C-alpha positions in Angstrom: -24.2 -51.5 8.1 -21.4 -49.1 7.6 -19.2 -48.6 4.6 -16.4 -50.3 6.6 -18.3 -53.6 6.8 -18.4 -55.9 3.8 -20.2 -59.2 4.4 -19.2 -62.1 2.2 -21.8 -64.8 1.7 -20.7 -68.4 1.2 -24.1 -69.6 0.2 -25.0 -71.1 3.6 -27.6 -69.6 5.8 -26.7 -68.8 9.4 -23.1 -68.0 8.8 -21.8 -64.9 10.5 -20.8 -62.1 8.1 -17.1 -61.7 7.7 -15.8 -58.2 8.2 -12.8 -57.2 6.1 -10.2 -55.0 7.7 -10.5 -51.4 6.6 -7.6 -50.3 4.5 -6.0 -47.0 5.4 -6.9 -44.2 3.1 -4.6 -43.6 0.3 -2.6 -40.4 0.3 -4.5 -37.8 -1.7 -3.1 -34.7 -3.3 -3.5 -31.7 -1.0 -5.9 -29.4 -3.0 -7.3 -27.3 -0.2 -5.3 -24.1 -1.0 -7.1 -23.8 -4.3 -10.4 -24.0 -2.5 -9.2 -21.4 0.1 -8.2 -19.1 -2.7 -11.6 -19.2 -4.2 -13.3 -18.7 -0.8 -11.0 -15.8 0.1 -11.6 -14.1 -3.2 -15.3 -14.4 -2.6 -15.0 -13.0 0.9 -13.0 -10.1 -0.3 -15.5 -9.3 -3.1 -18.3 -9.6 -0.5 -16.4 -7.3 1.8 -15.9 -4.6 -0.8 -19.6 -4.6 -1.6 -20.5 -4.3 2.0 -18.2 -1.5 2.8 -18.3 0.5 -0.4 -20.3 3.2 1.5 -17.2 3.8 3.7 -14.9 4.7 0.9 -15.3 8.5 1.3 -13.3 8.2 4.6 -10.3 7.5 2.4 -10.6 10.8 0.4 -8.1 12.8 2.6 -5.6 10.0 2.3 -5.9 10.0 -1.4 -5.4 13.8 -1.5 -2.2 13.4 0.6 -0.8 10.9 -2.0 -1.8 13.0 -5.0 -0.4 16.1 -3.3 3.0 14.4 -2.7 3.1 13.1 -6.3 2.6 16.6 -7.6 5.3 17.9 -5.3 7.8 15.3 -6.6 6.8 16.0 -10.2 7.4 19.6 -9.5 11.0 18.9 -8.6 10.9 18.1 -4.8 13.3 15.4 -3.6 11.0 12.6 -2.3 13.6 11.5 0.3 14.8 14.9 1.5 12.9 18.1 1.5 14.2 21.5 2.7 12.2 24.0 4.7 12.1 26.2 1.6 10.6 23.5 -0.5 8.0 22.8 2.2 7.0 26.4 2.4 6.8 26.7 -1.4 4.5 23.7 -1.5 1.9 24.8 1.0 3.6 24.4 4.4 2.5 26.5 7.2 4.5 29.3 8.9 3.5 32.2 11.1 4.9 35.0 8.9 3.5 33.6 5.7 0.0 33.2 7.2 -0.4 36.4 9.2 1.9 38.8 7.5 1.5 37.8 3.9 -2.2 36.8 4.5 -1.8 33.3 3.1 -4.4 31.7 5.4 -4.9 28.8 3.0 -1.7 27.4 4.4 -3.6 26.3 7.5 -5.3 23.7 5.3 -2.7 22.9 2.6 -0.1 22.0 5.2 -2.3 19.2 6.5 -2.0 17.4 3.1 1.6 18.2 2.3 4.5 15.9 3.5 8.2 16.4 3.8 9.3 13.0 2.4 8.1 9.6 1.5 8.7 8.1 4.9 6.7 11.0 6.5 3.9 10.3 4.1 3.8 6.5 4.5 4.0 6.6 8.3 1.1 9.0 8.4 -0.8 7.0 5.9 -0.5 3.8 8.0 -1.6 5.7 11.1 -4.5 7.2 9.1 -5.8 3.8 7.9 -5.6 2.3 11.4 -7.2 5.3 13.1 -10.0 5.5 10.5 -10.8 1.9 11.1 -11.4 2.7 14.7 -13.7 5.6 14.0 -15.7 3.9 11.3 -17.0 1.5 14.0 -18.8 4.4 15.7 -19.4 7.1 13.1 -20.1 7.7 9.4 -17.4 8.3 6.8 -18.4 11.9 6.5 -17.8 12.5 10.2 -14.5 10.7 10.0 -13.3 13.2 7.3 -14.7 16.1 9.4 -12.7 14.9 12.5 -9.5 14.7 10.4 -9.8 18.2 8.9 -11.0 19.8 12.1 -8.2 18.4 14.2 -5.6 19.1 11.5 -6.6 22.7 11.0 -6.9 23.4 14.7 -3.5 21.9 15.3 -2.1 24.1 12.5 -3.8 27.2 13.8 -2.3 26.8 17.3 1.1 25.9 15.9 1.1 29.0 13.7 0.4 31.2 16.7 2.9 29.6 19.1 5.8 28.7 16.8 7.7 30.3 14.0 9.0 27.2 12.2 7.6 25.7 8.9 5.2 22.9 9.7 3.3 20.4 7.5 1.8 16.9 7.6 -1.3 15.0 8.5 -0.2 14.1 12.0 -2.6 16.4 13.8 -5.6 15.1 12.0 -4.5 11.5 12.4 -4.0 11.8 16.1 -7.4 13.4 16.2 -8.8 10.0 15.1 -7.3 8.3 18.1 -8.3 11.0 20.5 -11.9 10.9 19.2 -12.0 7.2 19.6 -10.6 7.2 23.1 -13.0 10.0 24.2 -16.0 8.4 22.7 -15.2 5.0 24.3 -14.7 6.5 27.7 -18.2 8.0 27.7 -20.0 5.2 25.8 -19.6 2.0 27.8 -21.1 -0.2 25.1 -18.4 1.0 22.6 -15.7 0.4 25.2 -16.9 -3.2 25.9 -17.1 -4.0 22.2 -13.8 -2.5 21.3 -11.8 -2.8 24.5 -8.7 -4.2 22.7 -8.8 -1.4 20.1 -9.1 1.1 22.9 -5.9 -0.1 24.6 -4.1 -0.3 21.3 -5.1 3.3 20.6 -3.7 4.4 24.0 -0.4 2.7 23.2 -0.1 4.3 19.8 -0.9 7.7 21.3 1.8 7.3 23.9 4.3 6.3 21.3 3.3 9.3 19.1 3.7 11.8 21.9 7.0 10.4 23.0 8.3 10.6 19.4 7.1 14.2 19.2 10.1 15.3 21.4 12.5 14.6 18.6 13.9 17.4 16.5 11.8 18.1 13.4 8.5 16.9 14.8 5.9 19.3 16.0 4.8 18.5 19.6 2.3 21.3 19.4 0.4 19.9 16.4 0.4 16.4 17.8 -0.8 17.4 21.2 -3.5 19.9 19.9 -4.8 17.4 17.3 -5.0 14.7 19.9 -6.8 17.0 22.4 -9.2 18.3 19.8 -10.2 14.8 18.7 -10.6 13.8 22.4 -13.0 16.7 23.0 -15.0 15.8 19.8 -15.1 12.2 21.0 -16.5 13.2 24.4 -19.1 15.5 22.8 -20.5 13.1 20.3 -22.1 10.5 22.7 -23.7 13.4 24.7 -25.0 14.8 21.4 -26.4 11.5 20.4 -28.2 11.0 23.7 -29.8 14.4 23.4 -30.7 14.4 19.7 -31.0 10.7 19.0 -28.5 10.8 16.2 
């Protein structure tokens, strides 16, 4: 007998039970959002605990933000920075590097940014690109890819151009290049992350097209991307040979 059937006995045996019509459920207050909030909070907390070992991958991004804050506190306009300001705060330039011997600029320029829009666009691209790479390599290797691609891009730019350059774009595009190269040589990665692979291709195409605008270094973008691609191609072969 179900909850919907309620027999009523009239005291006589053999009578068929009478089934009362089921009343429609009364409208109840909608309380699910509160439950969802609790579940979501638990999921976020669980996620933080699971991925806390990947936090070191965010170190270069944190350095970029701190560097920019120091620049602004030092008097730099956060919305418009001159070439002189960029050079004063660690930007790269051929003469400063090779004539004045300031080779540290090959590294500092990677973390310096011209304005807040430049910083935020690179930060968004960094987060998205790092998410790709964290699927296939450790946080330490992600940081190594960023620094390597950024410095190599700066080195080539300093030799081939005379303008002041700065920004994390070379290292960030290295993320996408490394992911694409890795996925092309490792079919299992390609099958698992096929959508991410095509998204990475689209973002790379947009970045290269935007590099032809005035004020953006095509050299750093292209070299950073190519360096990352080569790293991505080498890593699967390295793993096959060394089992790591």
